[in-house]
VOBA-1610 file (N, C-alpha, C; in pm, whole numbers, padded with zeros to 5 digits, always signed):
BEGIN
Met+00822-03216-02977Met+00919-03204-02846Met+00817-03206-02747Thr+00813-03328-02682Thr+00744-03353-02574Thr+00823-03381-02459Ala+00791-03358-02293Ala+00841-03399-02208Ala+00857-03555-02186Lys+00967-03610-02180Lys+00980-03758-02122Lys+00993-03823-02281Asp+00997-03758-02393Asp+00987-03846-02528Asp+01135-03920-02544Gly+01238-03888-02441Gly+01352-03955-02442Gly+01354-04099-02396Asp+01267-04113-02286Asp+01257-04217-02243Asp+01208-04351-02294Gly+01318-04435-02277Gly+01288-04560-02345Gly+01419-04617-02397Trp+01406-04771-02402Trp+01553-04856-02442Trp+01621-04844-02568Thr+01715-04845-02598Thr+01771-04850-02730Thr+01915-04934-02715His+01991-04951-02804His+02108-05011-02793His+02222-04914-02900Cys+02337-04964-02829Cys+02454-04889-02893Cys+02506-04957-02992Gly+02636-04897-03025Gly+02682-04977-03127Gly+02810-05090-03103Arg+02806-05104-02980Arg+02859-05216-02885Arg+02745-05351-02885Gly+02651-05316-02891Gly+02516-05416-02872Gly+02501-05414-02757His+02493-05319-02671His+02429-05306-02539His+02335-05210-02532Gln+02227-05246-02419Gln+02088-05195-02405Gln+02122-05067-02313His+02095-04950-02361His+02074-04824-02272His+01953-04767-02255Trp+01904-04702-02150Trp+01807-04626-02129Trp+01838-04461-02196Gly+01739-04458-02256Gly+01768-04292-02321Gly+01770-04314-02478Val+01666-04267-02541Val+01636-04303-02695Val+01754-04193-02742Phe+01738-04063-02694Phe+01829-03968-02753Phe+01977-03959-02665Gly+01992-04070-02597Gly+02105-04055-02500Gly+02075-04012-02371Ala+02178-04038-02282Ala+02128-03982-02142Ala+02258-03881-02093Ser+02242-03823-01967Ser+02327-03740-01914Ser+02287-03752-01747Gly+02405-03731-01650Gly+02408-03723-01521Gly+02462-03629-01513Leu+02448-03578-01356Leu+02495-03471-01273Leu+02611-03520-01180Leu+02711-03474-01213Leu+02823-03500-01115Leu+02850-03329-01033Ala+02773-03362-00908Ala+02818-03229-00809Ala+02942-03242-00752Val+03015-03156-00706Val+03131-03160-00660Val+03121-03011-00562His+03178-03077-00437His+03212-02971-00333His+03358-02968-00289His+03441-02895-00311His+03567-02878-00270His+03601-02784-00131Thr+03690-02860-00066Thr+03760-02802+00047Thr+03874-02810+00047Ala+03928-02734+00147Ala+04080-02786+00160Ala+04153-02894+00191Arg+04037-02979+00239Arg+04093-03101+00292Arg+04041-03225+00217Ala+03937-03187+00136Ala+03882-03302+00061Ala+03796-03245-00035Ser+03746-03330-00134Ser+03640-03301-00210Ser+03541-03377-00217Tyr+03418-03345-00212Tyr+03283-03451-00229Tyr+03186-03445-00314Val+03156-03576-00380Val+03071-03550-00464Val+02936-03619-00434Leu+02802-03570-00483Leu+02724-03616-00464Leu+02680-03752-00554Met+02647-03867-00471Met+02605-04025-00528Met+02480-04037-00461Gln+02403-04128-00584Gln+02290-04182-00537Gln+02305-04320-00545Lys+02230-04404-00422Lys+02222-04539-00442Lys+02074-04556-00550Arg+02067-04627-00627Arg+01952-04640-00700Arg+01835-04729-00624Ala+01733-04706-00672Ala+01622-04821-00621Ala+01646-04956-00685Leu+01603-05043-00584Leu+01624-05188-00626Leu+01543-05212-00749Trp+01459-05160-00787Trp+01361-05193-00909Trp+01413-05141-01062Ser+01532-05046-01029Ser+01567-04965-01170Ser+01685-05080-01177His+01724-05016-01336His+01855-05079-01392His+01977-05084-01298His+02015-05193-01277His+02164-05154-01191His+02088-05181-01036Gly+01989-05167-01015Gly+01929-05124-00868Gly+02016-05189-00746Gly+02048-05088-00687Gly+02133-05113-00547Gly+02282-05046-00566Thr+02293-05032-00696Thr+02444-04955-00708Thr+02446-04789-00699Trp+02563-04740-00658Trp+02581-04617-00670Trp+02607-04549-00774Gly+02576-04438-00804Gly+02571-04394-00948Gly+02562-04240-00920Leu+02523-04142-01035Leu+02511-04007-01052Leu+02354-04001-01071Pro+02279-03881-01031Pro+02178-03866-01060Pro+02142-03814-01210Gly+02055-03873-01249Gly+02055-03820-01414Gly+01958-03908-01468Gly+01991-03932-01604Gly+01852-03990-01697Gly+01843-03967-01839Ala+01767-04001-01901Ala+01752-03983-02067Ala+01746-03836-02100Ile+01806-03820-02188Ile+01768-03652-02247Ile+01668-03648-02324Asp+01563-03540-02319Asp+01449-03517-02425Asp+01511-03472-02553Ser+01418-03508-02627Ser+01468-03455-02788Ser+01500-03289-02820His+01430-03223-02720His+01472-03083-02718His+01559-03049-02646Glu+01656-03120-02569Glu+01770-03079-02440Glu+01900-03112-02502Asp+01954-03023-02439Asp+02111-03063-02453Asp+02126-03146-02323Ala+02272-03203-02318Ala+02312-03260-02197Ala+02282-03196-02040Ile+02324-03051-02078Ile+02324-02954-01934Ile+02186-02978-01892Thr+02106-02920-01976Thr+01964-02885-01953Thr+01888-03015-01894Gly+01901-03165-01958Gly+01889-03269-01918Gly+01936-03289-01776Ala+02071-03296-01763Ala+02122-03363-01649Ala+02071-03254-01520Leu+02081-03130-01538Leu+01998-03079-01411Leu+01869-03103-01399Arg+01776-03110-01511Arg+01632-03131-01489Arg+01638-03269-01439Glu+01716-03369-01441Glu+01678-03505-01382Glu+01766-03482-01217Ala+01849-03436-01226Ala+01903-03442-01070Ala+01797-03365-00966His+01745-03237-01029His+01630-03188-00979His+01496-03267-00927Glu+01461-03341-01048Glu+01374-03418-01035Glu+01388-03511-00915Glu+01530-03597-00913Glu+01550-03695-00825Glu+01622-03659-00703Thr+01669-03543-00665Thr+01747-03505-00547Thr+01660-03383-00492Ala+01576-03294-00580Ala+01523-03154-00528Ala+01684-03085-00488Leu+01802-03134-00573Leu+01907-03008-00565Leu+01867-02886-00666Ser+01905-02785-00575Ser+01871-02654-00632Ser+01965-02622-00774Arg+01928-02597-00893Arg+01998-02574-00974Arg+02095-02419-01009Asp+02031-02359-00911Asp+02061-02210-00916Asp+02218-02191-00813Ala+02208-02307-00712Ala+02317-02317-00631Ala+02443-02398-00691Leu+02434-02445-00843Leu+02538-02504-00894Leu+02599-02411-01026Arg+02741-02449-01042Arg+02815-02401-01130Arg+02819-02482-01222Val+02805-02507-01364Val+02844-02589-01439Val+02984-02605-01487Arg+03053-02688-01480Arg+03228-02660-01517Arg+03259-02713-01654Gly+03189-02823-01700Gly+03272-02883-01795Gly+03137-03012-01828Val+03161-03086-01966Val+03090-03187-01995Val+03176-03305-02083Tyr+03148-03436-01995Tyr+03236-03529-02069Tyr+03134-03641-02110Leu+03234-03639-02270Leu+03121-03751-02325Leu+03195-03884-02338Asp+03101-03974-02329Asp+03140-04110-02326Asp+03024-04175-02454Asp+03108-04204-02557Asp+03030-04216-02695Asp+03070-04356-02696His+02924-04462-02691His+02925-04608-02719His+02928-04608-02866Gly+02890-04519-02931Gly+02850-04568-03082Gly+02695-04570-03128Gly+02656-04451-03165Gly+02513-04458-03182Gly+02430-04417-03014Trp+02488-04395-02912Trp+02436-04369-02807Trp+02543-04351-02719Ala+02516-04239-02651Ala+02620-04141-02557Ala+02561-04108-02441Tyr+02677-04139-02322Tyr+02622-04075-02179Tyr+02710-03938-02177Gln+02653-03842-02126Gln+02738-03702-02076Gln+02721-03659-01949Thr+02835-03689-01876Thr+02851-03636-01726Thr+02862-03476-01732Val+02804-03436-01683Val+02809-03268-01643Val+02863-03264-01502Ile+02963-03192-01519Ile+03027-03173-01405Ile+03005-03014-01336Ala+02975-03025-01239Ala+02916-02893-01190Ala+02990-02867-01004Thr+03028-02763-00992Thr+03053-02728-00843Thr+02987-02654-00763Ala+02931-02699-00620Ala+02857-02671-00545Ala+02958-02582-00413Val+02865-02449-00383Val+02954-02393-00298Val+02957-02486-00154Glu+02880-02543-00131Glu+02834-02620+00019Glu+02798-02795-00035Lys+02782-02837+00069Lys+02728-03003+00045Lys+02566-02975+00051Leu+02511-02932-00042Leu+02373-02865-00039Leu+02293-02973+00017Pro+02159-02932+00054Pro+02059-03060+00126Pro+01967-03105-00008Val+01988-03254+00004Val+01893-03294-00106Val+01795-03402-00033His+01700-03441-00103His+01572-03531-00088His+01570-03641-00166Leu+01523-03736-00086Leu+01499-03865-00214Leu+01356-03887-00266Asp+01364-03934-00376Asp+01235-03973-00458Asp+01254-04115-00469Met+01167-04159-00545Met+01106-04322-00563Met+01225-04372-00633Glu+01323-04302-00692Glu+01418-04367-00799Glu+01574-04381-00688Ser+01551-04351-00571Ser+01662-04364-00503Ser+01634-04431-00368Thr+01759-04492-00306Thr+01719-04550-00174Thr+01805-04444-00055Ala+01914-04367-00139Ala+02004-04307-00044Ala+02085-04216-00124Leu+02103-04094-00075Leu+02179-03976-00123Leu+02266-03942-00028Arg+02416-03934-00085Arg+02513-03910+00010Arg+02602-03819-00081Trp+02717-03736+00011Trp+02786-03676-00032Trp+02937-03728+00024Val+02996-03809-00074Val+03084-03888-00082Val+03224-03836-00108Thr+03349-03859+00004Thr+03466-03808-00052Thr+03540-03893-00159Leu+03606-03825-00236Leu+03671-03909-00357Leu+03758-04028-00306Ala+03816-04035-00175Ala+03887-04178-00112Ala+03781-04267-00084Glu+03669-04206-00069Glu+03551-04323-00016Glu+03494-04396-00109Leu+03459-04332-00223Leu+03388-04356-00349Leu+03411-04488-00380Pro+03538-04531-00399Pro+03581-04654-00500Pro+03531-04759-00415Arg+03514-04749-00244Arg+03478-04854-00168Arg+03321-04919-00189Arg+03254-04823-00264Arg+03114-04850-00281Arg+03082-04927-00371Arg+02942-04993-00383Arg+02953-05094-00507Arg+02889-04987-00597Leu+02958-05006-00732Leu+02928-04853-00819Leu+02836-04917-00943His+02774-04838-00993His+02695-04842-01127His+02843-04887-01203Pro+02798-04997-01291Pro+02877-05044-01428Pro+02962-04955-01491Gly+02831-04843-01535Gly+02880-04737-01646Gly+02999-04626-01575Phe+02918-04610-01465Phe+02997-04513-01357Phe+03114-04548-01321Ala+03141-04663-01282Ala+03275-04741-01260Ala+03385-04763-01354Glu+03346-04784-01487Glu+03430-04755-01608Glu+03476-04646-01628Thr+03403-04551-01634Thr+03431-04377-01650Thr+03504-04293-01550Trp+03465-04339-01426Trp+03520-04267-01301Trp+03669-04243-01314Pro+03766-04345-01355Pro+03882-04307-01340Pro+03946-04193-01440Val+03856-04179-01538Val+03899-04082-01638Val+03830-03949-01573Val+03697-03961-01536Val+03628-03791-01514Val+03689-03774-01360Arg+03758-03842-01276Arg+03788-03773-01147Arg+03909-03690-01184Glu+03972-03712-01296Glu+04072-03621-01316Glu+04021-03503-01364Met+03904-03484-01404Met+03833-03361-01462Met+03800-03279-01382Leu+03785-03311-01218Leu+03676-03221-01159Leu+03735-03122-01102Lys+03870-03075-01092Lys+03936-02945-01069Lys+03888-02839-01156Pro+03798-02730-01095Pro+03769-02616-01171Pro+03873-02558-01240Leu+03865-02500-01366Leu+03964-02434-01446Leu+03926-02275-01421Val+04055-02208-01419Val+04032-02027-01391Val+04124-02014-01523Val+04078-01939-01616Val+04179-01897-01722Val+04183-01751-01699Val+04313-01688-01680Val+04354-01564-01641Val+04404-01492-01785Val+04374-01399-01840Val+04371-01378-01947Val+04468-01221-01945Asp+04578-01225-02015Asp+04689-01115-02023Asp+04596-01026-02131Ala+04529-00937-02099Ala+04444-00868-02171Ala+04556-00761-02293Ala+04622-00708-02234Ala+04721-00620-02313Ala+04812-00750-02410Asn+04868-00835-02392Asn+04933-00917-02480Asn+04843-00989-02585Val+04716-01021-02543Val+04631-01094-02641Val+04589-00977-02740Ile+04562-00863-02703Ile+04534-00768-02829Ile+04657-00738-02898Gly+04759-00766-02851Gly+04902-00703-02919Gly+04908-00809-03027Ala+04878-00936-02988Ala+04880-01052-03078Ala+04778-01057-03179Arg+04658-00984-03148Arg+04533-00985-03267Arg+04613-00880-03376Ala+04675-00781-03292Ala+04738-00681-03417Ala+04604-00631-03489Asp+04495-00575-03417Asp+04396-00532-03497Asp+04475-00365-03531His+04432-00326-03685His+04490-00174-03722His+04434-00086-03620Gly+04545-00006-03557Gly+04528+00097-03495Gly+04474+00088-03319Trp+04493-00056-03306Trp+04446-00073-03168Trp+04533-00024-03058Trp+04668+00007-03087Trp+04759+00134-03008Trp+04684+00258-02987Arg+04600+00286-03073Arg+04587+00435-03058Arg+04435+00440-02973Asp+04379+00323-02974Asp+04265+00326-02866Asp+04265+00215-02801Arg+04357+00184-02699Arg+04332+00058-02635Arg+04227+00030-02509Ala+04150+00117-02510Ala+04036+00117-02424Ala+03929+00022-02533Gly+03932+00091-02657Gly+03830+00038-02745Gly+03854-00102-02778Ala+03960-00113-02798Ala+04005-00264-02863Ala+04014-00371-02716Thr+04011-00294-02612Thr+03985-00402-02477Thr+03855-00402-02455Ser+03769-00326-02493Ser+03613-00304-02472Ser+03560-00445-02566Arg+03608-00434-02701Arg+03586-00561-02806Arg+03633-00684-02739Leu+03740-00711-02696Leu+03780-00825-02635Leu+03702-00884-02539Leu+03678-00769-02408Leu+03559-00823-02321Leu+03443-00843-02404Ala+03375-00797-02460Ala+03264-00841-02524Ala+03286-00987-02591Glu+03385-01011-02636Glu+03402-01138-02687Glu+03413-01241-02606Leu+03490-01258-02498Leu+03525-01324-02390Leu+03391-01357-02330Val+03292-01260-02310Val+03159-01278-02244Val+03085-01392-02298Asp+03080-01369-02441Asp+03044-01467-02512Asp+03070-01608-02541Leu+03225-01625-02510Leu+03301-01725-02499Leu+03288-01825-02363Ala+03252-01727-02266Ala+03249-01791-02118Ala+03084-01856-02143Val+02989-01781-02190Val+02877-01816-02210Val+02852-01968-02313Asp+02919-01999-02380Asp+02898-02079-02501Asp+02999-02181-02438Gly+03097-02177-02387Gly+03185-02265-02347Gly+03307-02269-02421Val+03432-02330-02403Val+03577-02324-02420Val+03593-02495-02487Ile+03618-02479-02635Ile+03616-02636-02680Ile+03766-02696-02719Ala+03839-02604-02739Ala+03982-02623-02786Ala+04015-02723-02641Pro+04123-02803-02675Pro+04204-02865-02596Pro+04285-02788-02525Ile+04347-02826-02413Ile+04429-02769-02333Ile+04533-02850-02298Glu+04678-02830-02323Glu+04789-02899-02311Glu+04800-02933-02156Gly+04808-03051-02119Gly+04835-03092-01955Gly+04707-03129-01899Leu+04585-03098-01975Leu+04432-03134-01881Leu+04399-03229-01996Pro+04272-03331-01898Pro+04216-03411-01972Pro+04119-03357-02075Leu+04065-03427-02195Leu+03991-03370-02276Leu+03817-03371-02215Leu+03787-03251-02235Leu+03632-03255-02208Leu+03573-03201-02326Thr+03457-03236-02379Thr+03376-03194-02487Thr+03351-03026-02481Arg+03343-02987-02375Arg+03323-02851-02342Arg+03385-02818-02181Arg+03434-02692-02172Arg+03448-02629-02078Arg+03401-02504-02019Phe+03360-02489-01928Phe+03307-02334-01884Phe+03375-02256-01721Pro+03526-02245-01770Pro+03588-02192-01669Pro+03548-02061-01613Gln+03600-02029-01495Gln+03602-01924-01463Gln+03703-01815-01537Met+03660-01708-01566Met+03751-01622-01664Met+03808-01473-01600Val+03880-01462-01556Val+03940-01368-01503Val+04056-01281-01595Val+04011-01134-01626Val+04077-01075-01760Val+04158-00960-01665Val+04276-00931-01709Val+04353-00832-01637Val+04374-00697-01730Val+04351-00585-01704Val+04365-00501-01790Val+04450-00383-01713Glu+04535-00327-01790Glu+04642-00197-01728Glu+04637-00094-01821Gly+04722-00012-01748Gly+04722+00141-01850Gly+04596+00226-01887Ala+04577+00258-02024Ala+04487+00305-02079Ala+04382+00225-02097Ala+04383+00092-02063Ala+04286-00004-02110Ala+04194-00016-02011Arg+04231+00032-01893Arg+04131+00054-01754Arg+04012+00125-01790Gly+04021+00195-01887Gly+03885+00277-01943Gly+03799+00176-02022Ala+03830+00089-02040Ala+03741+00003-02136Ala+03605-00056-02078Lys+03478-00075-02153Lys+03376-00079-02082Lys+03377-00213-02077Val+03348-00249-01939Val+03320-00371-01881Val+03149-00424-01917Pro+03138-00504-02009Pro+02998-00592-02048Pro+02952-00645-01930Glu+02848-00661-01888Glu+02738-00754-01790Glu+02784-00936-01844Gly+02797-01008-01796Gly+02833-01137-01815Gly+02944-01232-01709Pro+02936-01338-01745Pro+03045-01408-01607Pro+03190-01385-01664Ile+03248-01309-01649Ile+03380-01264-01674Ile+03422-01158-01562Asp+03543-01201-01509Asp+03586-01100-01378Asp+03693-01023-01431Val+03683-00910-01434Val+03773-00814-01526Val+03855-00740-01392Arg+03976-00748-01397Arg+04049-00700-01299Arg+04135-00594-01355Ala+04137-00450-01301Ala+04196-00360-01343Ala+04345-00328-01250Ala+04480-00360-01300Ala+04584-00351-01235Ala+04619-00209-01182Glu+04660-00167-01059Glu+04676-00045-01023Glu+04834-00026-01087Gly+04900-00103-01122Gly+05038-00096-01133Gly+05079-00183-01251Ser+05157-00284-01217Ser+05208-00378-01335Ser+05097-00466-01330Gly+05062-00500-01504Gly+04974-00598-01490Gly+05031-00743-01515Asp+05171-00769-01514Asp+05217-00885-01476Asp+05206-00927-01346Asp+05222-00832-01270Asp+05195-00837-01100Asp+05076-00890-01082Ala+04997-00826-01133Ala+04832-00861-01101Ala+04784-00997-01132Ile+04862-01029-01267Ile+04818-01146-01281Ile+04866-01290-01208Val+05020-01261-01147Val+05068-01330-01084Val+04974-01339-00939Ala+04924-01240-00904Ala+04866-01244-00764Ala+04707-01307-00756Val+04678-01296-00887Val+04544-01368-00932Val+04594-01550-00897Val+04678-01585-00961Val+04735-01702-00959Val+04755-01746-00823Arg+04845-01655-00732Arg+04861-01709-00590Arg+04731-01709-00509Glu+04641-01645-00548Glu+04543-01621-00446Glu+04422-01758-00493Ala+04463-01825-00599Ala+04386-01965-00634Ala+04364-02051-00543Pro+04259-02131-00486Pro+04270-02224-00379Pro+04342-02351-00468Val+04403-02429-00394Val+04444-02575-00433Val+04377-02671-00514Trp+04249-02649-00515Trp+04172-02737-00566Trp+04121-02675-00727Glu+04174-02564-00752Glu+04151-02483-00863Glu+04280-02479-00953Thr+04273-02545-01108Thr+04381-02536-01199Thr+04351-02391-01277Val+04485-02317-01273Val+04488-02205-01311Val+04559-02202-01448Leu+04492-02145-01565Leu+04552-02147-01705Leu+04572-01986-01747Val+04694-01936-01793Val+04751-01805-01806Val+04752-01801-01955Val+04677-01686-01998Val+04695-01684-02148Val+04801-01577-02188Thr+04918-01567-02225Thr+04991-01509-02243Thr+05135-01526-02326Ala+05173-01430-02410Ala+05297-01484-02484Ala+05423-01412-02426Asp+05422-01369-02323Asp+05523-01303-02257Asp+05606-01376-02169Arg+05734-01419-02242Arg+05816-01504-02176Arg+05836-01476-02023Gly+05889-01362-01963Gly+05886-01353-01842Gly+05803-01419-01747Leu+05662-01358-01796Leu+05513-01388-01725Leu+05519-01512-01729Arg+05539-01592-01826Arg+05510-01729-01834Arg+05601-01826-01745Glu+05697-01794-01729Glu+05803-01840-01640Glu+05776-01790-01475Arg+05716-01681-01436Arg+05672-01647-01314Arg+05553-01708-01288Val+05438-01743-01358Val+05334-01802-01329Val+05350-01951-01334Arg+05449-02004-01407Arg+05467-02152-01380Arg+05516-02167-01263Ala+05626-02078-01215Ala+05692-02110-01086Ala+05558-02085-00975Glu+05443-02064-01003Glu+05346-02064-00882Glu+05253-02161-00911Gly+05289-02260-01025Gly+05203-02363-01024Gly+05071-02393-01149Ala+05079-02289-01226Ala+05003-02244-01314Ala+05008-02320-01446Leu+04948-02347-01567Leu+04979-02363-01679Leu+04957-02249-01775Val+05012-02266-01870Val+05006-02141-01980Val+04991-02182-02113Thr+04928-02085-02195Thr+04924-02079-02303Thr+04932-01983-02396Gly+04933-01966-02536Gly+04942-01844-02616Gly+04804-01807-02658Pro+04829-01657-02662Pro+04704-01591-02753Pro+04628-01685-02834Lys+04696-01738-02923Lys+04664-01826-03027Lys+04542-01912-03014Trp+04536-01976-02872Trp+04466-02052-02842Trp+04324-02021-02815Leu+04341-01881-02754Leu+04221-01784-02714Leu+04152-01753-02843Leu+04218-01648-02927Leu+04196-01609-03035Leu+04137-01686-03116Gly+04149-01818-03136Gly+04108-01926-03190Gly+03956-01953-03205Gln+03923-01937-03080Gln+03799-01962-03038Gln+03688-01838-03046Leu+03735-01739-03059Leu+03664-01625-03068Leu+03601-01578-03199Pro+03516-01506-03257Pro+03421-01481-03344Pro+03528-01413-03476
//
């Protein structure tokens, strides 16, 4: 396992030549505002493969790397983009048969500053409307119509009481705080590892890393909240009202998925523009 051992040419099942012995990945950094969304685009140096075209910063994955590690490393090398200022949201796999390119989608809180290296002649934050007017790298141009539909960050709002009830652990009703504590710990692990189950109404990603909001109510408010990338909201009154409030506060560029089997709540959040799924979808991804 050595640095840059992925560099080299190879061929896919379609007979095309590609750079990256172990495949390649690129970073699609997105910054959303109320008016427009921007993606960071790189104009490739003329000496490079498909030089002069616009694409994503990225490159070959080394043998010891996954797609996310490789994309963040390459992007940092080529643009000096700060990895700490990005939040990875998902990975899209473009499988060519024996070789694959993986697009790592990440959000940035601002149009982060970048710096050119020898592999680029320009770096620009480009609006989605402007992007198709540029001369695009052929591989990126082919996948862009699909990838564009995946740019909205996903927020998963969990109706904790409903999910725990659906799980039906023996005696959970006698210790709601304990049952909720166990669920929260499992949700932290899921948030770190990523969601792989498909979601009806959304394009298919290999893995998603949603913002996860868990609403707890009543006796469950005494649950132990673990450290990790989940947001636990303790409802002061009705848990359903708290969940609807979370949906309402989401910005227009986010997609909200509410996990509940409660029919009344499902109707209320759908009216606010959210998607819904049942506890089975979530429980099937937990240990």
